[in-house]
VOFIKOL-965769 format. One line per 3 residues: number of its first residue (from 1); their letters; for each residue x, y, z of N, C-alpha, C, O. Coordinates in Angstrom, 3 decimals. Example, Ala and Ser with C-alpha at 12.3 -4.5 7.8 and 13.67 -1.06 7.14 Angstrom:
<rs>
1) AS) 13.190:-5.690:7.800:12.300:-4.500:7.800:13.200:-3.300:7.800:14.236:-3.319:8.465  12.850:-2.250:7.080:13.670:-1.060:7.140:12.900:0.030:7.870:13.409:1.138:8.039
</rs>
This chain:
<rs>
1) XXX) 131.744:78.708:49.863:131.230:77.672:50.717:129.814:78.025:51.123:129.560:79.128:51.607  128.932:77.137:50.937:127.524:77.354:51.250:127.188:76.550:52.498:127.451:75.350:52.577  126.595:77.249:53.480:126.145:76.536:54.686:124.642:76.609:54.748:124.037:77.598:54.336
4) XXX) 124.073:75.606:55.240:122.624:75.550:55.352:122.277:75.443:56.829:122.785:74.565:57.527  121.409:76.338:57.311:120.998:76.324:58.715:119.909:75.286:58.920:118.910:75.259:58.201  120.115:74.459:59.884:119.094:73.465:60.242:118.619:73.762:61.661:119.421:73.771:62.595
7) XXX) 117.362:73.996:61.821:116.869:74.264:63.177:116.974:72.997:64.021:116.647:71.899:63.570  117.438:73.178:65.259:117.572:72.063:66.184:116.281:71.934:66.970:115.859:72.886:67.626  115.670:70.807:66.914:114.445:70.573:67.677:114.633:69.336:68.515:115.345:68.404:68.145
10) XXX) 113.978:69.353:69.652:114.016:68.199:70.540:112.589:67.777:70.789:111.772:68.565:71.267  112.295:66.567:70.474:110.950:66.064:70.646:110.888:65.265:71.930:111.687:64.353:72.145  109.937:65.609:72.781:109.798:64.871:74.033:108.900:63.663:73.800:108.109:63.615:72.858
13) XXX) 109.047:62.711:74.673:108.216:61.511:74.560:106.797:61.835:74.973:106.554:62.800:75.697  105.887:61.045:74.521:104.476:61.299:74.798:104.150:61.130:76.274:103.205:61.743:76.770  104.922:60.303:76.988:104.615:60.058:78.395:105.292:61.045:79.324:105.003:61.045:80.521
16) XXX) 106.189:61.893:78.816:106.891:62.852:79.673:105.948:63.980:80.068:105.240:64.534:79.227  105.947:64.314:81.353:105.047:65.351:81.845:105.709:66.719:81.749:106.888:66.859:82.076  104.966:67.727:81.304:105.529:69.075:81.300:105.609:69.594:82.738:104.991:69.032:83.642
19) XXX) 106.357:70.645:82.937:106.433:71.249:84.266:105.056:71.771:84.652:104.381:72.416:83.850  104.648:71.494:85.869:103.331:71.922:86.344:103.508:73.045:87.346:104.121:72.841:88.394  102.977:74.247:87.045:103.131:75.366:87.968:102.482:75.067:89.319:101.415:74.457:89.386
22) XXX) 103.133:75.501:90.375:102.584:75.333:91.721:102.787:73.962:92.309:102.185:73.636:93.332  103.625:73.142:91.685:103.860:71.791:92.186:105.346:71.572:92.425:106.192:72.336:91.959  105.638:70.516:93.157:107.005:70.062:93.372:107.261:68.888:92.447:106.391:68.040:92.251
25) XXX) 108.454:68.840:91.879:108.815:67.759:90.955:109.678:66.745:91.695:110.640:67.109:92.371  109.329:65.483:91.561:110.134:64.400:92.109:110.603:63.553:90.939:109.803:62.872:90.297  111.901:63.596:90.663:112.465:62.911:89.499:112.286:61.402:89.620:112.154:60.859:90.717
28) XXX) 112.285:60.748:88.480:112.125:59.294:88.440:113.236:58.633:89.249:114.404:59.000:89.121  112.873:57.660:90.081:113.842:56.927:90.877:114.334:57.664:92.109:115.210:57.158:92.810  113.791:58.861:92.398:114.215:59.636:93.565:113.187:59.511:94.666:112.015:59.244:94.402
31) XXX) 113.620:59.703:95.900:112.721:59.645:97.053:113.012:60.832:97.970:114.135:61.334:98.022  111.984:61.267:98.687:112.143:62.324:99.683:111.404:61.912:100.945:110.499:61.078:100.905  111.793:62.499:102.052:111.121:62.254:103.328:110.438:63.538:103.757:111.052:64.605:103.774
34) XXX) 109.172:63.430:104.101:108.407:64.570:104.612:108.104:64.326:106.085:107.660:63.243:106.465  108.344:65.330:106.901:107.967:65.284:108.308:107.525:66.696:108.685:108.309:67.472:109.231  106.271:67.025:108.392:105.809:68.410:108.541:105.682:68.840:110.002:105.431:68.027:110.891
37) XXX) 105.862:70.138:110.221:105.670:70.713:111.556:104.206:70.986:111.843:103.802:71.132:112.997  103.410:71.053:110.776:101.977:71.297:110.948:101.199:70.344:110.050:101.726:69.833:109.062  99.958:70.117:110.403:99.106:69.189:109.663:98.840:69.725:108.260:98.702:70.934:108.073
40) XXX) 98.766:68.830:107.272:98.534:69.273:105.910:98.139:68.133:104.992:97.971:66.993:105.424  97.991:68.468:103.697:97.607:67.468:102.702:98.682:67.359:101.628:99.247:68.358:101.184  98.949:66.129:101.226:99.887:65.792:100.158:99.037:65.287:99.008:98.275:64.335:99.176
43) XXX) 99.156:65.916:97.828:98.320:65.541:96.685:99.197:65.287:95.465:100.077:66.087:95.148  98.954:64.171:94.784:99.679:63.851:93.565:99.016:64.610:92.416:97.821:64.460:92.164  99.818:65.429:91.721:99.289:66.212:90.602:99.473:65.474:89.281:98.652:65.609:88.374
46) XXX) 100.559:64.686:89.166:100.821:63.954:87.929:101.687:62.749:88.264:102.620:62.844:89.062  101.372:61.631:87.656:102.162:60.419:87.863:101.598:59.548:88.971:100.448:59.699:89.384  102.428:58.641:89.437:102.048:57.740:90.520:103.198:57.683:91.512:104.365:57.698:91.121
49) XXX) 102.866:57.616:92.803:103.887:57.643:93.839:103.698:56.500:94.824:102.587:56.033:95.075  104.821:56.073:95.367:104.851:55.056:96.397:105.103:55.784:97.712:106.128:56.445:97.873  104.174:55.662:98.646:104.212:56.373:99.909:104.375:55.367:101.039:103.656:54.369:101.090
52) XXX) 105.312:55.622:101.943:105.534:54.750:103.098:105.473:55.584:104.369:106.202:56.565:104.520  104.590:55.181:105.282:104.453:55.851:106.571:105.307:55.139:107.608:105.515:53.928:107.529  105.799:55.900:108.582:106.488:55.287:109.707:105.477:54.575:110.592:104.313:54.970:110.662
55) XXX) 105.924:53.531:111.262:105.058:52.725:112.121:104.823:53.376:113.462:105.196:54.533:113.659  104.225:52.677:114.368:103.830:51.268:114.276:102.566:51.101:113.437:101.705:51.980:113.387  102.484:49.944:112.781:101.353:49.647:111.912:100.599:48.454:112.473:101.185:47.534:113.044
58) XXX) 99.310:48.494:112.300:98.459:47.401:112.768:97.758:46.779:111.574:97.547:47.443:110.559  97.402:45.528:111.687:96.630:44.867:110.637:97.475:43.927:109.819:98.588:43.564:110.200  96.918:43.535:108.671:97.582:42.575:107.784:98.799:43.224:107.130:99.026:44.426:107.260
61) XXX) 99.572:42.406:106.428:100.793:42.903:105.786:100.514:43.999:104.768:101.365:44.859:104.541  99.349:43.984:104.157:99.045:45.035:103.183:98.729:46.365:103.863:98.551:47.373:103.178  98.657:46.389:105.169:98.455:47.629:105.910:99.742:48.035:106.622:99.700:48.652:107.686
64) XXX) 100.866:47.694:106.043:102.157:47.923:106.681:102.669:49.344:106.537:103.778:49.637:106.985  101.918:50.219:105.942:102.351:51.601:105.783:102.721:51.953:104.366:102.982:53.121:104.076  102.754:50.972:103.458:103.063:51.225:102.051:101.775:51.415:101.258:100.851:50.606:101.343
67) XXX) 101.734:52.492:100.493:100.552:52.787:99.672:101.015:53.305:98.316:102.072:53.926:98.206  100.221:53.047:97.296:100.453:53.595:95.958:99.323:54.564:95.677:98.149:54.198:95.736  99.681:55.801:95.372:98.657:56.813:95.089:98.948:57.431:93.729:100.102:57.614:93.339
70) XXX) 97.876:57.745:93.022:97.991:58.290:91.678:97.500:59.721:91.597:97.115:60.322:92.600  97.520:60.255:90.388:97.130:61.642:90.138:95.740:61.932:90.688:94.791:61.186:90.442  95.636:63.018:91.429:94.361:63.442:92.001:94.101:62.901:93.397:93.195:63.385:94.075
73) XXX) 94.861:61.920:93.846:94.641:61.352:95.173:95.369:62.184:96.224:96.442:62.733:95.975  94.758:62.261:97.405:95.268:63.093:98.493:95.515:62.249:99.729:94.755:61.330:100.035  96.592:62.574:100.437:96.935:61.927:101.700:97.050:63.023:102.748:97.641:64.072:102.493
76) XXX) 96.491:62.783:103.915:96.552:63.763:104.993:97.639:63.352:105.982:97.702:62.201:106.412  98.494:64.313:106.336:99.583:64.059:107.280:99.369:64.869:108.551:98.987:66.038:108.502  99.621:64.231:109.688:99.576:64.929:110.970:100.913:65.619:111.214:101.920:65.262:110.602
79) XXX) 100.925:66.581:112.084:102.174:67.260:112.433:103.126:66.251:113.064:102.744:65.516:113.975  104.377:66.215:112.575:105.378:65.300:113.106:105.368:63.908:112.500:106.307:63.142:112.712  104.335:63.564:111.757:104.260:62.243:111.121:105.263:62.196:109.971:105.369:63.145:109.194
82) XXX) 105.995:61.092:109.868:107.024:60.964:108.834:106.518:60.102:107.690:105.891:59.066:107.909  106.800:60.548:106.444:106.364:59.825:105.265:107.476:59.900:104.211:108.014:60.973:103.938  107.809:58.754:103.629:108.781:58.688:102.542:107.999:58.552:101.246:107.097:57.721:101.141
85) XXX) 108.349:59.377:100.250:107.642:59.408:98.976:108.638:59.111:97.865:109.734:59.669:97.834  108.246:58.227:96.955:109.101:57.885:95.824:108.268:57.875:94.557:107.131:57.405:94.544  108.857:58.402:93.487:108.181:58.381:92.192:108.111:56.931:91.713:109.142:56.267:91.614
88) XXX) 106.915:56.436:91.418:106.745:55.033:91.071:107.130:54.740:89.624:107.562:53.630:89.312  106.980:55.708:88.751:107.347:55.536:87.348:108.853:55.744:87.224:109.351:56.827:87.531  109.575:54.737:86.786:111.036:54.803:86.723:111.547:55.571:85.521:112.758:55.753:85.391
91) XXX) 110.666:56.033:84.629:111.110:56.758:83.438:110.773:58.239:83.485:111.480:59.046:82.881  109.714:58.613:84.185:109.255:59.999:84.176:109.065:60.512:85.596:108.798:59.734:86.513  109.203:61.827:85.777:109.013:62.394:87.117:107.541:62.430:87.507:106.650:62.331:86.663
94) XXX) 107.316:62.570:88.785:105.968:62.778:89.316:105.922:64.168:89.940:106.953:64.711:90.340  104.736:64.736:90.020:104.563:66.067:90.572:103.542:66.002:91.703:102.557:65.269:91.626  103.796:66.791:92.767:102.897:66.781:93.911:102.799:68.173:94.518:103.603:69.058:94.224
97) XXX) 101.797:68.343:95.370:101.634:69.589:96.126:101.582:69.258:97.609:101.154:68.174:98.004  102.017:70.196:98.409:101.900:70.088:99.870:101.240:71.366:100.344:101.766:72.459:100.135  100.084:71.231:100.986:99.340:72.389:101.468:99.045:72.216:102.948:98.353:71.271:103.327
100) XXX) 99.555:73.109:103.799:99.220:73.033:105.224:97.742:73.338:105.430:97.152:74.155:104.722  97.162:72.664:106.410:95.754:72.906:106.722:95.634:74.183:107.542:96.539:74.507:108.311  94.533:74.912:107.393:94.360:76.142:108.168:94.300:75.835:109.662:93.732:74.827:110.082
103) XXX) 94.890:76.714:110.445:94.904:76.556:111.891:93.663:77.219:112.461:93.289:78.317:112.049  93.030:76.548:113.406:91.830:77.100:114.031:92.201:78.340:114.846:93.179:78.335:115.594  91.418:79.387:114.693:91.648:80.633:115.412:90.684:80.688:116.589:89.488:80.434:116.449
106) XXX) 91.228:81.024:117.740:90.407:81.108:118.943:89.503:82.333:118.860:89.977:83.447:118.638  88.228:82.129:119.037:87.281:83.230:118.968:86.762:83.546:120.364:86.633:82.664:121.213  86.469:84.819:120.580:85.928:85.221:121.872:84.448:84.877:121.931:83.789:84.708:120.905
109) XXX) 83.950:84.778:123.128:82.525:84.482:123.310:81.705:85.655:122.797:82.097:86.805:122.996  80.579:85.397:122.144:79.765:86.483:121.577:79.328:87.514:122.609:79.131:88.678:122.258  79.170:87.124:123.870:78.694:88.084:124.870:79.742:89.169:125.147:79.395:90.269:125.577
112) XXX) 81.021:88.864:124.901:82.069:89.850:125.124:82.276:90.759:123.922:82.884:91.821:124.063  81.792:90.378:122.749:81.967:91.211:121.556:81.294:92.570:121.708:81.771:93.566:121.164  80.186:92.615:122.446:79.470:93.875:122.652:80.299:94.843:123.491:80.044:96.047:123.463
115) XXX) 81.282:94.346:124.235:82.136:95.189:125.057:83.493:95.421:124.391:84.032:96.526:124.455  84.048:94.387:123.754:85.397:94.478:123.210:85.512:95.458:122.047:86.497:96.193:121.969  84.544:95.488:121.152:84.628:96.404:120.014:84.557:97.860:120.442:85.392:98.651:120.004
118) XXX) 83.595:98.255:121.283:83.607:99.654:121.738:84.865:100.010:122.535:85.322:101.152:122.487  85.422:99.049:123.262:86.647:99.299:124.006:87.818:99.563:123.052:88.637:100.446:123.305  87.896:98.806:121.970:88.940:99.038:120.963:88.739:100.393:120.293:89.709:101.110:120.045
121) XXX) 87.488:100.751:119.997:87.206:102.060:119.397:87.599:103.193:120.347:88.155:104.203:119.915  87.313:103.025:121.628:87.646:104.044:122.623:89.164:104.198:122.756:89.665:105.313:122.906  89.886:103.094:122.704:91.347:103.143:122.772:91.905:103.960:121.601:92.789:104.795:121.791
124) XXX) 91.387:103.716:120.393:91.827:104.487:119.226:91.475:105.964:119.364:92.268:106.834:119.003  90.288:106.243:119.885:89.872:107.637:120.062:90.793:108.342:121.058:91.128:109.510:120.862  91.204:107.655:122.117:92.103:108.257:123.114:93.468:108.534:122.491:94.055:109.592:122.720
127) XXX) 93.974:107.587:121.704:95.277:107.777:121.061:95.229:108.959:120.097:96.116:109.812:120.122  94.203:109.021:119.248:94.102:110.136:118.305:93.830:111.454:119.031:94.367:112.494:118.651  93.001:111.412:120.067:92.708:112.614:120.848:93.943:113.141:121.544:94.166:114.351:121.569
130) XXX) 94.760:112.250:122.117:95.988:112.673:122.788:96.947:113.313:121.783:97.598:114.309:122.097  97.036:112.755:120.596:97.886:113.346:119.556:97.410:114.729:119.172:98.224:115.630:118.976  96.101:114.913:119.062:95.545:116.221:118.713:95.805:117.236:119.822:96.105:118.394:119.531
133) XXX) 95.697:116.827:121.088:95.951:117.732:122.213:97.417:118.171:122.211:97.713:119.344:122.437  98.332:117.234:121.956:99.760:117.572:121.910:100.031:118.585:120.797:100.754:119.558:121.010  99.459:118.366:119.618:99.668:119.308:118.516:99.043:120.676:118.826:99.609:121.705:118.457
136) XXX) 97.893:120.698:119.493:97.239:121.957:119.861:98.089:122.725:120.865:98.295:123.929:120.710  98.579:122.044:121.885:99.418:122.707:122.889:100.697:123.240:122.236:101.140:124.342:122.561  101.277:122.491:121.345:102.487:122.943:120.652:102.197:124.186:119.823:102.986:125.130:119.839
139) XXX) 101.093:124.205:119.107:100.736:125.369:118.279:100.450:126.596:119.119:100.919:127.686:118.789  99.689:126.449:120.203:99.384:127.593:121.083:100.661:128.088:121.740:100.857:129.296:121.876  101.537:127.167:122.151:102.817:127.567:122.760:103.682:128.329:121.777:104.322:129.312:122.153
142) XXX) 103.714:127.897:120.524:104.503:128.595:119.510:103.977:130.013:119.286:104.764:130.951:119.154  102.659:130.174:119.243:102.062:131.510:119.062:102.370:132.382:120.277:102.715:133.554:120.124  102.247:131.819:121.492:102.529:132.583:122.712:103.991:132.989:122.750:104.293:134.111:123.158
145) XXX) 104.893:132.140:122.349:106.320:132.462:122.328:106.608:133.586:121.332:107.392:134.489:121.624  105.984:133.531:120.175:106.199:134.584:119.176:105.680:135.928:119.686:106.328:136.954:119.485  104.523:135.935:120.342:103.974:137.186:120.871:104.826:137.712:122.019:105.001:138.923:122.151
148) XXX) 105.356:136.819:122.851:106.171:137.248:123.989:107.507:137.807:123.541:108.034:138.715:124.183  108.054:137.304:122.488:109.358:137.794:122.009:109.220:138.940:121.016:110.235:139.497:120.597  108.015:139.310:120.627:107.797:140.416:119.717:107.777:140.018:118.251:107.511:140.866:117.400
151) XXX) 108.042:138.791:117.931:108.037:138.359:116.537:106.615:138.191:116.002:106.385:138.328:114.801  105.692:137.904:116.859:104.321:137.674:116.425:103.669:138.917:115.897:102.878:138.851:114.956  103.999:140.103:116.508:103.376:141.347:116.071:103.858:141.719:114.686:103.066:142.195:113.873
154) XXX) 105.135:141.518:114.390:105.670:141.837:113.075:105.048:140.940:112.010:104.758:141.386:110.900  104.851:139.694:112.354:104.233:138.764:111.417:102.792:139.177:111.172:102.322:139.163:110.035  102.075:139.552:112.259:100.683:139.960:112.114:100.581:141.239:111.291:99.686:141.359:110.454
157) XXX) 101.492:142.208:111.516:101.451:143.455:110.763:101.774:143.220:109.294:101.131:143.815:108.428  102.752:142.371:108.988:103.090:142.124:107.589:101.969:141.387:106.882:101.742:141.598:105.691  101.263:140.522:107.605:100.134:139.825:106.999:99.003:140.800:106.718:98.333:140.693:105.691
160) XXX) 98.782:141.759:107.629:97.732:142.763:107.435:98.112:143.699:106.289:97.256:144.074:105.487  99.377:144.073:106.207:99.813:144.969:105.133:99.681:144.272:103.787:99.299:144.902:102.801  99.990:142.994:103.733:99.874:142.256:102.488:98.421:142.147:102.058:98.119:142.196:100.866
163) XXX) 97.515:141.999:103.030:96.100:141.883:102.701:95.582:143.238:102.205:94.748:143.281:101.300  96.065:144.346:102.786:95.632:145.667:102.356:96.133:145.993:100.960:95.398:146.579:100.165  97.380:145.622:100.643:97.918:145.924:99.321:97.211:145.123:98.240:97.137:145.564:97.093
166) XXX) 96.696:143.967:98.586:95.979:143.151:97.597:94.613:143.760:97.280:94.079:143.535:96.193  94.039:144.528:98.212:92.717:145.118:97.989:92.807:146.337:97.053:91.863:146.613:96.313  93.901:147.046:97.079:94.044:148.274:96.318:94.180:148.072:94.858:94.308:149.042:94.110
</rs>
């Protein structure tokens, strides 16, 4: 019996998008709700999406909160704002990114920088200095204890004898 191996191949359609690294995939016909805790940007990486914002909405009916955004377009969301997103193409998935905006960091007034940096340096110097003093006191105490108990003299004599034997 002769068998012939046939390689199995699957050809994707030309309109199907490959997986895009660093993005979220929203399957065709699926919807998700976003309600971020912090302000950020929603960007369509591939495909087209139908975006609906929660109200209240002002203006004409075309300003009712429904928008269609395509690849490369960005929408900014405030913290707590709710948005429903649906892939507009019913045959292929859409891909998007969500990036939180950087939070402003409170900076000190420049006039205090001349004092705060040396104060931080002094704090570190005190911590390291205190550690060095503790180690010094421990070392001196250990030497004093050895001399008081008589062990220090034997150690000193053996060290001297070893140094003398090395010279000969």
